[in-house]
Every structure is written in structure tokens, then in C-alpha cells.
Steps between C-alpha positions, in 0.01 A plus 500: 500500500373728773521419868136396535525249217833375630358437847199321348726280287702405806180390668547715808249741642552869548430438869780246536740724308401784729586294807827378352612845381356703792343736244146593607232298323322808367820637349588171338146448375502845338828425326386157381163616367654798323332778695842612629781575258796287597738772384360732766548255787767546760822320425492333841160349419624364168811356663286314753284357221802402290667333797185306590462379141875448455505703180703794375365841598540633146287216365215620720546863402522423127210250504733239357426217741467154354365194674 
């Protein structure tokens, strides 16, 4: 499952994840809607997202999140 679907399944908004992770909303929105390739994101950005969601970083990178 990709990050956008995972966030939707959790019932949280991209905006709230942005606030919790300190990743800019536009960056997070681009990742979630697929216009930015997650494999080209900075590691620091992915770590912030993983920490905010309390998931493994590799699960985000490999699109293997499960809700």
C-alpha cells in the first residue's frame, strides 16, 4: 500500500500528518498523491514521516505499509 492510501486508511489528513512530522504540506501532498517519487525524497524527510506514523522507514520506501 502506498503512503497516500495508508494515510487515508488511518483516517488522518495530510495536513495533520504534515504538522505532526514537520514535513511541509506541499511536499507531503506530492508524495501522497504520487506526483513525487518517494524513492527520490530526502532520507530525513522519510524519517520524519516514518516517525510521525510510527512505522518502519523501509515499509514506506518499499510501499509495503499495511493498515
